[in-house]
C-alpha positions in Angstrom: 136.7 130.2 77.3 139.6 132.2 75.8 141.6 130.9 72.4 144.7 131.4 70.8 142.9 133.2 68.2 141.0 136.2 70.8 144.1 136.3 72.7 146.0 137.3 69.6 148.2 134.3 69.1 148.4 132.1 66.1 148.5 128.4 66.0 152.1 128.6 63.8 153.3 131.5 66.4 153.1 128.8 69.0 155.2 126.1 66.7 157.7 128.6 65.9 158.3 129.3 69.4 158.7 125.6 71.0 161.2 125.2 67.8 163.3 128.6 69.1 163.2 127.1 72.3 164.1 123.5 71.2 160.8 122.1 72.6 159.4 120.7 69.4 161.0 117.4 69.4 159.6 115.7 72.6 156.1 117.2 71.5 156.5 115.6 68.2 157.5 112.5 69.8 154.8 112.4 71.5 152.1 113.1 69.2 153.7 109.8 67.0 153.3 108.2 70.5 149.7 108.7 70.8 149.1 107.7 66.8 151.1 104.1 67.5 149.0 103.5 70.2 145.9 104.7 68.6 146.8 102.5 65.8 148.0 99.4 67.6 144.7 99.4 70.0 142.1 99.8 67.0 144.3 95.9 66.0 143.8 94.4 68.6 140.3 95.9 69.8 141.8 98.1 73.0 138.7 100.4 73.3 137.6 102.8 76.2 134.0 103.0 77.3 132.3 106.6 77.8 131.3 105.1 81.4 135.1 104.5 81.9 135.8 108.2 81.0 133.4 109.3 83.3 134.6 107.9 86.2 138.0 109.0 85.5 136.5 111.9 85.1 135.2 112.5 88.4 138.4 110.9 90.0 139.3 114.2 88.2 137.0 116.1 89.6 137.3 115.1 93.4 141.0 115.5 93.0 140.9 118.8 92.5 138.1 119.6 94.7 136.0 120.7 91.5 132.4 120.4 93.0 130.1 121.6 90.3 129.9 121.3 86.5 130.4 124.9 86.3 133.6 124.4 88.6 134.7 122.3 85.8 134.3 123.8 82.9 135.9 127.3 84.5 138.7 125.5 85.7 139.3 124.4 81.9 138.9 127.7 80.2 141.7 129.0 82.6 143.9 126.6 80.6 142.2 127.2 77.2 140.9 123.8 77.3 136.9 122.7 76.1 135.0 120.4 77.6 135.4 117.9 74.6 139.4 118.3 74.6 139.3 117.4 77.9 137.6 114.2 77.7 139.5 113.4 74.6 142.6 113.8 77.2 141.2 111.5 79.4 140.2 109.7 76.6 144.0 109.1 74.7 145.7 108.5 78.6 142.8 105.7 79.6 143.9 103.5 76.0 147.4 103.9 76.6 147.2 102.2 80.0 144.4 100.0 79.0 146.8 98.6 75.9 149.6 98.5 78.2 148.1 95.7 80.4 146.5 94.2 77.3 150.3 93.8 76.0 152.6 93.3 78.6 149.8 92.0 81.7 150.5 88.4 81.0 154.8 89.1 80.8 154.8 90.2 84.4 155.2 87.3 86.4 157.9 86.4 84.2 159.7 89.8 84.0 159.6 90.2 87.7 161.2 86.2 88.1 163.9 87.1 85.7 164.6 91.0 87.6 163.8 90.3 90.8 167.0 91.2 92.6 166.3 95.0 90.6 163.1 95.4 92.8 164.7 94.4 96.8 164.9 96.7 98.9 167.4 97.9 101.6 167.0 100.4 104.6 170.2 102.4 104.0 171.8 105.1 105.2 175.1 107.4 104.1 177.2 110.1 104.9 178.5 112.1 102.1 181.6 114.3 102.7 183.6 116.2 100.5 187.2 115.3 100.6 188.7 111.4 100.9 190.5 112.2 104.0 187.8 113.6 106.0 185.6 110.3 104.8 188.8 107.9 106.3 189.2 110.0 109.4 185.3 109.5 109.8 185.8 105.9 109.0 188.3 105.6 111.1 186.4 107.2 114.4 183.3 104.7 113.7 185.3 101.7 113.4 187.3 102.4 117.0 184.0 103.5 118.3 184.6 106.5 119.4 181.6 107.7 117.9 178.3 105.5 115.7 177.9 105.8 112.7 174.3 107.9 112.6 176.2 110.6 115.2 179.0 110.8 112.4 176.1 111.5 109.5 174.6 113.8 112.2 177.5 116.1 112.7 179.8 115.3 109.3 177.5 115.3 106.2 176.5 117.4 104.0 173.4 117.6 103.6 171.0 119.5 106.0 168.0 116.7 105.5 170.3 113.9 105.8 172.1 115.5 109.2 168.5 115.9 110.6 168.0 112.4 109.8 171.4 110.9 111.2 172.1 109.6 107.5 168.5 107.7 106.5 168.0 107.4 103.2 164.6 105.4 104.0 164.1 102.1 101.8 165.7 102.5 98.6 165.3 100.0 95.7 168.5 98.6 94.0 167.9 100.7 91.1 168.2 103.7 92.9 171.5 103.2 93.4 174.4 103.8 90.9 175.3 100.8 89.2 179.0 101.1 90.4 177.6 101.6 94.0 174.5 99.0 94.4 176.6 95.6 93.8 178.9 97.1 97.1 175.7 98.0 99.3 174.1 95.0 98.5 177.0 92.6 98.5 178.4 93.5 101.9 176.6 92.1 105.1 174.3 93.9 107.5 175.9 96.8 109.9 179.1 97.0 108.1 179.7 99.8 106.7 181.1 100.3 102.9 182.9 103.2 101.6 184.4 105.2 101.1 182.9 105.3 97.8 183.7 108.3 95.4 181.5 109.6 93.0 180.4 113.4 91.7 178.9 114.5 95.0 181.9 113.4 97.2 183.1 110.6 99.2 180.0 107.9 100.5 180.2 106.1 103.2 177.0 103.1 103.3 175.4 101.5 106.5 172.8 99.1 105.4 170.2 98.1 108.3 167.7 95.7 106.6 167.2 93.9 103.3 164.3 93.7 102.4 163.4 90.8 99.2 160.8 92.4 96.5 157.3 90.3 96.4 155.0 91.0 93.6 152.9 93.8 94.5 150.3 95.4 92.4 152.6 98.5 92.8 156.0 96.7 91.0 153.5 94.6 88.9 152.4 98.5 87.4 155.9 99.4 87.6 157.2 96.4 85.0 154.1 97.1 82.6 155.3 100.6 82.6 158.6 100.0 81.9 158.3 97.0 79.2 155.5 99.5 77.5 158.0 102.4 77.3 160.4 99.9 75.6 157.7 98.4 73.6 156.8 102.4 72.3 160.4 103.3 71.9 161.5 100.6 69.5 157.5 100.8 67.7 158.6 104.5 67.4 161.8 103.9 65.8 160.3 101.7 63.3 157.9 103.9 62.3 160.0 106.5 61.8 162.5 104.6 59.7 159.7 103.2 57.5 157.7 106.3 57.7 154.2 104.8 57.9 152.5 106.8 60.1 
């Protein structure tokens, strides 16, 4: 396996390069995050077993089609990573995930009940054109039934992908829409056109076909845990930097 010294690169050169490229800050932040996670996990008795690391390693090898141990070692060598470093990385990621669940799994139902609207989705179509005059002309044609919303999207939208899909954006959660647009789209009756609304992208016309009320699925549960954990980690980092306890 090639290491930094064999490549003629010293560790301090890596640090200097990261500083010059303004990339050192997020790396330092991630290191502090890991210290906070390790400290809190130790205080709460959250651990990762060798069996869990083995299972995650097997899943990783399957995903990357590393069928033999030699395949895995070669893959790691290409990235200048030792087997021990790889396993340490797996342990850190599993510890982060387990700590997040330990801290916030019991808060998911309450958070979902209080923020349920944020997870609602809408089957949305949209048209974006560069000028307000064009948007109003398209809206007029649709309202006068000279053309359907879908035909108008196919003809006038600026984006080729959306033109090919006749304006279909798919099932979009409220959080994907800009804060000043989401209320208008979600409060307007289905099949009624919203807009024109202006953003940095241009002038938008929206049409919602279906409202999908959120249910607490395993995917949404994980989203909530990740969100709460990220907020907690940010606060812990700020507290640590202020008090210099790590």
